[in-house]
N, C-alpha and C positions, 0 to 999 in steps of 0.2 A: 171209709170214705163217706162224705155227706151227699153223694149222688149215686144214682143207681148204675153202677158199672157193670153189674152182674147180668143186665138185661140183653147184653150182646152175646151172641153165640161164638164159640171158639173158632178161631181161623177167619173172622170177619175183618175187613179193612178198618173198622173203627176200633176193633180190639187191638190190632197191630199199632194203631195210632195211640191208643191209651198207654201202650207199654213205653212208647217213646217219651211220654209226657210224665213219668213217674220219677220223683227225687230218689237218688240212690241212698240217701241218708234216712229220710222218714218214710220212704216207700208209699208216700202219698203223691197226688198230683201236684205239679209245681205251684208254689204260693210266691208271688213276687220273684220269679226266677231271675238269677243273675248269671252272667256268662263269665267263665274264668278264662281269662287270657293267659298264654296263646293256645291252650289246648282246646278251647271252644266247648268245654262241657258245661252243663247247666246245674244249678243247684238253687234250692229255696234260699232266699237271703237270710232268713233266720237259721236254718241249718248251716249255711256257710259261715255265719257269724258264730255259731256254737262251736264248730270245728276250729274256727280262727282263734276264739277266746281260749280253747283248751290248749292250743299249741302256742300261745302267747299270753301267759297268765298276767303279765305285767301291763299289758295293753288294756285299758279301761274303757274308753269311748272315744268318739271322734275328737273330743277336746282335750284328749290326753297329751302330755308332754312327750310321750314315746313316738319317735319318728315313724314307726311302722312296724312291720313283722312279716314273717314268712308264711306261706299257705300252701299246703300240699293238697292237690286235687284228689278226692277219695276215689275217683274213677280210674285215673290213670297213674296216680302218685306223682304227677308233674308238679314241680315246686315252683312258685312265683313269689315275688316280694310285692307286698301292699304298701301303699303309702300311710300317712298319718290318719287318713279316713277309715282304714281297714276295709272291710267287706262292702261298707256303704259307698266306697269309692269305685267299686266294679260297676260296669254298665248292666242296666236291666235289659232283659231279653224281651222286648215289646212283642215281638212277632210270635214267641211261644205263648205269651199272655193271651194274645188274640186267639190263637189256636185253642187254647184251653177253654176260653169263653164260648167259642163256637161249639166245641165238643161238648160242654156241659148243657147248652141250649139243645143240641141234638138229642143228648141222653134223656133230658128231662121231657122232651116232646113225644117220646116213644112210650107206648103203654106197657105196663108190667104184665108179662105173661105167666100164666099158671105153671107151676112147676119150677120156675126160675128162682124163687125164694125159698130158703130152707124151710122144710115142713117137719112137724113133730112126728116122731115114730109111733108115739102112742095114740095120738090123735092125727090121723092122716090129712084131714081137712083144715088142720089149724096150723097157721104160721108160727114159726119161733119169734116171739116178739117181747119177751121179758127175760130177765136174768135172775137165776136163783143165787142169791149171795151166799146162802148156807151151804149149798152143795157145789158152788162155783161152776155152774154149767148153765148155758142158755136153754130156755124151754118156752112152752106156750101158756096161754091164759087158762086153758082148760086144766092143765096139770096142776096150777096154782089152786084152782077152785075145787076140782074133784080128784086130782091125781096124786102122784107121789110127792109133790111139792107143796101141799096145801098147808102143811105146818111151818113152812120155811119162810125166810125173809127174802123178799125179791125186790128188784130195782128195775127202772126202765133200761131196756136193752141199749138204747143210744148213749145213755148217760155212762154206763159201764164201758161201753165200747170206746167212747171218747177218753175216759179215764185211763183205760189199759193202753190205748193207742198213744196217748201223751206219755205214759210210763215207758213204753217201748221205744218211742223216739228218744226219750232221755237216756235210756240204756244204750241205744245205738250211738248217740253223741258221745257218751262216756267211753264206749268201746272204740269208736274212731279216734277219739282223744288219746285213749291208751296205746292204740296202735301206732299213733304218730309219735308218742313218747318213746315207745319201744324202738321205733326206727331211728329216732334221735340217738337212743343209747347205742344202737347197732352201729351208727355212723361214727359215734365217739369211740367205740371199741375198735372199729376198724382203723380210724386215725391213730389210735394208741398203739395198735399192733404195727402199723407203717413206721410210727415214730420209734418203737422198740427196735425194729430192724435196723433203721438208720443210725440210731444211737449205738447199737451193738457194733456195727461196722466201724463207726468212728473210734469206739474204745478199742477195738481190735487194731486199728491203724496206730493209735496212740501207743498201745502197748508193745506192738512190733518196733516202732520208732525208738522207744525207751530201751528196749532189750538190745537193738542193734546198736545204739549208742554205748551201752554198757559193754558189748562185745568189742566194739572198736576201742574202747578205753582198756580193756583187758590185753587186746592184741598189742596196743602201743606200750603198755607197761611191760609186757613179756619181752618185747623187742629191746626195750631199755635194759632190762636185767640180763638178757642174753648177751647184750654188748659189753656190760660190765664183766660177765664171766670170761668172755673172749678176751677182753683186754688184760685181765689178771693172768689168764692162761699165757698170754703172749709175753707178759713181763717175767712171769716165772720161767718159762721155757728159754727165754732169751738169756736170763741169768744163768741157768743151768748149763746152757750150751757154752757160755763164755768160761765157766768153770771146767767144762770138759776140755776145752781148748788149752787152758792153762795147765791142766794136769797131764794132757798129752805132751805139751812142750817139756814140763819137767821130767816126764818119763823118758822122753827122747834124749835130753841131756844126761840123765842118770844112766841110761843104756850106754851111750857113748863113754861115760866115765868108767862103767864096769869093763867095757871092752879094753879101755886103755890100762886099767888096773890088772886086768888078766894078762894082758901082753906083757906088763912090767914084772908080774909075778912069774912069768916063763923065762925071764932073763937068767942066764946061768953065770954070767960074769959078775963078781962082786962089785968091781969098781963101776961098771956100767950101770948096775941096778942101784947102787947108793947115790949116784948122780941125780937120779930123778925120783926115787923112792920117798924121800922126805917131803917134797913138794907135792907129790901125788897124794901122800897120806893126809897131808893138811887140806888139800882141796876136797878129798872125800869126807873128812870130818866136818868141814864147813858146810858141804852140800847136805850132809845128814842132819846138821843142827838147824841151819838157817833156810830161809826161803820157803817157809810153810804157807801153803795157799788157803783160801777161804773154803768153809764147808757149809752146807745147807743145814738148816735146823731139822730137828726131827718133826716129822709131820708137815714139812714145808710143801710138799706136793698135794696136800689134802685141800679140797674145795668145800669142805662141810659148812664153813662159815657163810657160804653163799647160798644155802638152802633157804627156801621161802615157805613159812608155814600158812597154809590156806584154810585151815579148819575153821577159823572164825568166819572167813568169807564163805565157805561152803555152808556153815550153819546160817549165815545171813541169806544166802540164796534159797535154801529149804524153807526159811521162815517168810520168804516173800508172799504176800497176799494182798488182796485189796483192802482198801481202808474200811475198817468195820465201821467207823463213825457214819460214813455216808449211808451204809446199808441200814443202820439202825434209824437214821433219819427218815429214809424212804419208807421203812416199816411203820414207823410211828405216824407218818403222813398218811399212809395207807389206812391206819386204823381210825385216824380222825375223820377221813373221807367217809369211812363206812358208818361211823357213829352219826356223822351229819346226815348221810342218806337215811 
């Protein structure tokens, strides 16, 4: 800092005030502080602009065609949307600026006390006021003239201080911007995880619906084939039952004819026997020759022709899998994204 902040003792009200006036980005006292609405935290306008530029690389200036961008407060991570003016559209905190001016005036009016400035360890009465570039350590003038750093290259302490402070501020800005990019990636990954879960549930529902439709189609086909088997069973059993009835009727007639023939054969009188024997023999011969009934063919009762081969269907079910073309396309898309990154 370019004012003597170290002249105040620890725990003083002014030191507590100083801590409230430090920018969380550059760790210096606010310079043109701007207030971030609605979280009400303050930042140097330059620091806020560096963070905004890092988070929105396509936003160039207040005259840019880009309509605006998002800004995440480094203190509380609250995110706000800025208009086309960017950070320059935020309200400057004039109250904080006035407090800083009063604080600097108060600090400059107080005398510097001995012992509050870093002193050289080798020369106790000498302040550390130069910087050894060769050894990269702060030292005093006596060390340069008579001491360990007399052959080293030195530079003004304030010059090195300002250079390293600027470098540190740039590193802080880069780190904040990097953290913001990491947070953006985390948000994208979380969105991808949520989308993956939703897409998986949708894929499960679609798969279940298709398998249910396939199962319903199989049940319908099974019912149709069972009906055909039942119909053929009914036709064949009906025909066989009709043959059984015909054969039973023929058997009954033949049995009555046999009884009549037996009774005629038991007749002892020649005349009485001959009166009916000729006609009876003729009837028996005609009955044995004619009136033959239908028969069923060999294998008529077989149902083998109604067998269904499901081997091809079983193989097709075992071969069911997701479309590999989609997976390959997703894989190559992922490779292209990795290459782009």
